[in-house]
N, C-alpha and C positions, 0 to 999 in steps of 0.2 A: 503494500499499500504506499510505502514511503520511499524506499531507497532509490527507485528509478526516477524520481522526480526532482525538479530543481528546489532550492529552498523555500520560496514562497508558497509553492504548491504543497509542501511537506508541512509548513506552518499551519495552513489552513485546515489541511487533512487532521492534524493533530488536534486542533481545537474542535472540530467536527466529531472526532472520535472521542475525546474527553467528555464532550457534551452528551454522549450516550450514557455516562455515569452520574452526571450532575444535572437535574432539571434546572433550566434557566441559566446555565453556564453560557450557552450561546445566545446572546441577547439579541442579535440580529445577524442575518446572513442573506446575502443577495449575489453571491458569486455563482460559478459555474454549477449547474445542477448535477452534472456528472459527478464532482467531487462529493456532494452531498449524498447522492445515491450510493456511492463507492463506500462512504463511511457508514451509511446505514444498513449495508448488506452484511448478512451473517451475524454471528454472535459478537457482542462488543469485545474489543481488544482489552487485555487485562491492564490494569493501572500499572503494574510493573513493566508490561511491554511499552506502555506509553512514556514511562520514566526513561527507559533506555533510548527511546527514539529521541525524546527531548534533549538527552545528553549528546546523542550523535549530531542532532541539528545544531546545538550550540557549537560544537567542535567544528562543523563545516562552515558555519557563519564566520567563526574566527579565522578558519583557514582560507576564506576567500572563495569558496565554492559559489557558482553562478546563483544569483537570487532568482532570475527568471527564465522561463523557457525560451531559448534562443529563436524558436520558430514562432513564438507568439501564439501558442495554440489556443489560449483562453481569450484572445482579443476580442472576437465578436460577441462573446457570451458575458462580457462585463461593461457593456456600454454601447453596444451596436457596432456596425461595420465602420471602420475608420482607416484611412490610408495609412500604411506604416510610416510614411514620411512625415506625417503630421504629428506623430507621437513625440512628445518632448523627451529627449534622452537625459538621463540623470547625469549631473556633473559628478566629479570624484567625491566631493563634499556631501552631495546629496545621497550617493551611494553609501558612504560611511554612516550617515544619519540614518539610512533605512536599516543597515545592518545592526546599528545600536538599538533601534527601536524594536526590530523583530527579536533580537536577542533578549531584550527585557521582557517582551511578551511571553517567549518561550520560557523563560526562567519562571514566571508566574505560573504557566500551565505545568510545568514540571514540579512546582511546589504542590500544586493541588493534587496531582497525580501521585506524588510520593505520599501524602497524608492518606489518600485513598488505598495506597498500597500497604499502609500500616506503619509507616515511618513517624516517629515521634519528632516534632519540630516545636521549639519554644515559640510562645505567642509572638513576641517582638520580631523574632527572626522570620516567622511566617509572613507576617504583615509586610516586612521590608522586602522579602523575596517576591511576593505577589504584586505589591503596589509601588515599590521603589522609594518608599519613605520610611524612616523609623518612628513608630508611634510613640506618643508621649502621654504620661500620666499627668492629668490636670490637677494641680493643688486644690485642696478644698477651700482655702481662703478665696480663691477666685469664685467659687460658687457662693460663698458667703457675701462676697461683694455684689454678686448678681442679684441675690435675694434682697439686698438693701436697695438696689435700684428698682426692684418690682415693688417693694414696700413703699417706696416714696411716690411711684407712679400710680398706685392703687390704694389711696387712703380709705379709711372706713373701719367697720367692725369686723370681727372674725378673724380667723387665722389666715396666714399668707395664702395657704393652699386653698382655703375657702373663698377668699376674695378673687384669686386668680381663676378658679373654676367659674365663679359667677360672671367674671368679665369675659371669659371664653364663651359661655353660654349666651351671653348677650350679642355676641358677634357671629353666631352661627347663621348661615345663609341657606334658606330653603332651595330645593333643586330647581324650581321654576326661575327664581331670581338668579340663581347660579349661572344658568345658561346666557341670561342677558349680560351679567357682568364679565362672564368669559369672552363673549362675542365682542364687547366694547373694548376690553384691554387688549385682546388678541389682535384686533384691527390696528389699533395704535401702535403696539409693540412691533408688528410686522412692517409697518411703514417706517418706524424709527430704525429697524434693523437693516432694511433695505437701503435706507439713506446713508447709513454708516458703513455697511460692509457688503451690500448688494445681495439679491437673492436670485437663483437661477429661475429662468422661465419654466413654468410648469410645476413648480413646488407646491405642495399642498399638505395642509394639516386638517384632520378630522377630529373633532372632540366628541367623547361619548361618556355618559354617566353610567357607572358600574357599580356592583356591590360584591361582597363576599371576597375582598382582596386584603392582603396585609399591608398594602402600601396606600398613600394618598393620592399619588398620580404615577402614570407610567407611560413612557414613549415607545411604542411599538414601530420602529423603523421598518418599513416594508419594501425599501429599495425604490427605484425609479422616482425619486425625489418626493416621496409620500410617507407621511407618518400618521398613525393612528394614536391619538392620546386618550387614555382612559382616566377618568376621575372617579375615585372611589367615594361614594356617598355613605358607606357604612361608618366611616370616620367623619364626624361633623366638619364640613368646610367652612372655614372662617372668612369673613371679609378681610381679616388681617393678613391672610396667606395667598388670596386668589391671585393677586399680581405676581408674586414670586412663583406661584405654580405654573402659570402661563408662560412666564419668562423662562422658567427652568426646563420646562418640557418642550417648548416651541421656539419662541423668538426672544432672545437670540441663543437659546440653550441647545438641547439635544437635537431637535429637528434641524436647526440652522447649522450645527456642526455637521450632521450626517450628510445634508445636501451639498454643503461647500466641498466636503470631502469626496463625495461621490462624483461631483462634476470635475474637481481640480485634480484629484489623485487617481480615481479610478477611470473616468472616462477619458481624461485629456492624457494621463501618463500611464494608464494600464497598470497601476499598483494593486495587484490582486489582494494583498494583505489587508487592504481597507475594507473589502467586502465582508469582512466578518468582525463582529464586536463581541469580546470575550470577558466575562466576569473573572475576577482573580487576577487581573493584569492592570499594569500602569494606566492603560488606555481608560480604564473606568475611573481612576482618581483624578485625572485631568479632566474628563468629561463632566464629572460631578462638580469639580471646582469651577469650571467655566460656566456651567449652567447655574450654579449658585450665585456667581458674580454677574450674570447677565443684566439683571434689572438695574443695578447701580451703574453699569456701563452705558445703557441706552437711555436711561432716564436720569438719574442723579444718585449721588451717595446716599441721600435722604429722600426717597421718592413718595414720601407719605402724602404730601400735598397733591401730587399728580394722581395717586390712587383715589384720594377723596373726590377730586373732580370727576372720576369716572362713576364712583359709587353714589354720590349724593342725589345725582339727578333720577336715579331709579329707586331711591328710598331705602338704601342698605346702609346701616349703622357703620360708622367708621370713625374713631377717635384718633385723628391724625397724630396729635402730640404724644398722647399716651402710647399709641403703637411705636412711634419712634423710640421712646424710652424703653418699652418692653422688648423691641427688637434687639437692642443692644445687650440686654440681659440674656435673651433667648440664644444669642450666638455663643456667649460664654457657656450656658447650660448645655449647649450641644456636646460639650466635652464630658459631661456626666457619664454617657455611654462609653466613651473611651476609657475612662477610669474604672467603670464597672467591669470592662473586659479584662483590665489588668488585675483587678480584684479576683476574678474568676480564674484566670489562667496563669497569673504569675504569683499570686498570693495564695492560691488554692482556697479562697473563701467559699463558704457554703452558699449555693444559689439562692436560699431563702434570706439569708443575710443580705446578699447583695440586691435582692429585690427591695428590701426595706430601704436600704441605702439609696438606690435608684429613685424610688418613689419620693424620698425625703428631698433630695437634692434637685430632682427635676420638677418637683411640685405637680406630680401626676397621681392619680388613683393607683392602688396597689395592683390591681388587675392589669392596668396598662403596663406597669412595670414589670410585671411577671411575663408579659408578651415580649418585652424588649429583652428580657433576660433569656428567654427561650431562644431568641434569634442569636444572642451572643454566645450561647453554648453550642450552637449548630456547628459541627466540625468543618463545614465547607464554607459557611457564611460568616462565621464569627469575625473575621478580619475586615469585613466590608466596610464597617462603621468608620474606618479610617478615611475612606473616600470622602465622607462628609466632614469629618473634623479637620483633616488636614488639607483636603483639596481647595477649600475656599481661601484660607490664608495664603496658601502657596501660589495660587493663581493671582490673587489680589496683589501680592508683593511684586510678581512678575510684570503685571500689566501696569501697575503704578499709574492709574488713570489715563493711560494712553491707549485710545481705540485701535491703533496700528498694532500694538502688542496683542490686544484681544484678538484682532484678525488673525494673527499667527496661530493662536490656539484653535481657531476654527479651520485652519487651512493647511497646517504643516503636522507632520510626524515629530512629536516631541515627547521626551521622557522627563520625569520629575527632576532629574539632575540638570537637564538643560534650563528648566524654569529658576532652580535654585541659583545656578551660575549667572543667568540673565538678570535676576533680581538685584545681583550685587554689582553689575556693571553700570 
């Protein structure tokens, strides 16, 4: 399945093969159907076999083995017929960047396969191997400071958790009004994104309301410049989060990144590696980071006034000044789950104890904290929380308020180390 193929084909095949073991690991794929059919044929390859292939693949990348099929075998199947003379050949620097990017991706896949094969890997080492950053434990004094901000923003009687719960309930949006607010913000964010970064002709996002899911929103990228964004109404959707949700999933977030890379990397340059999006790799950390950063890039660092302008005309409650203060605290409290993961996997703390700690610091009901802990102890998904905790500050430092740098995130193959180096320049 692997050895007769060039590097990029083997990388895609490795991701598809590993995806048979982990539901959801292949987040999106719009590459050659033959590769998907081949990966789905017969019994799944064992995790240990996939570890061996990942190691061979890394060695061949380092040795300079050809990345692509010299005959362009997959050309017409990843973007339609295109004269070979019009394909932009990579420069030596671009070739080196591709090798670095693919190697980082393969390292993440090898780590997941190794865990499935029974290898014991320390939590921080697992996160770093999968996502390219070393996770950090957030000190409790930062959470205390965040609680102080919330206490000041929400005066009144009752405990801090009771006041926050009441505030959240007051900002819930019913499904009928939710559709109106999504449509209004999406149109504006799309226009702003197109003005700053451009959007390819024919791109499309369809929103749908769903239930029975563990997440609040999800982008299903279908290829051919089309996304389906699902919003989960099981979890109350708040007026305080609608703008971020639309920006994160669509403009200028996941949908915008996928379409820019499909046009620029897949169609124009025939880079087959971009046709697959894989969980457990640095690709995810940067994607979540840029999606979380998107609203402040296309609107402003404090977009609350803009949000209010969209929600007030349709009668949806939104306390702009309070939201601004609460958002500062919420960004800090996102680190509670990162610290909870350390408590579970580095300290060996009992899950029930960690559930109580997570509920206390996050100011959420215990049943919701229990669900969060369940996610954090899943052997495959426990490291993913780092994408949200570390992705935003990493991309924010790199962009530094410059839309041109955000455009690089949308259009180039970058790894976390590239951003860390770029933010210091």
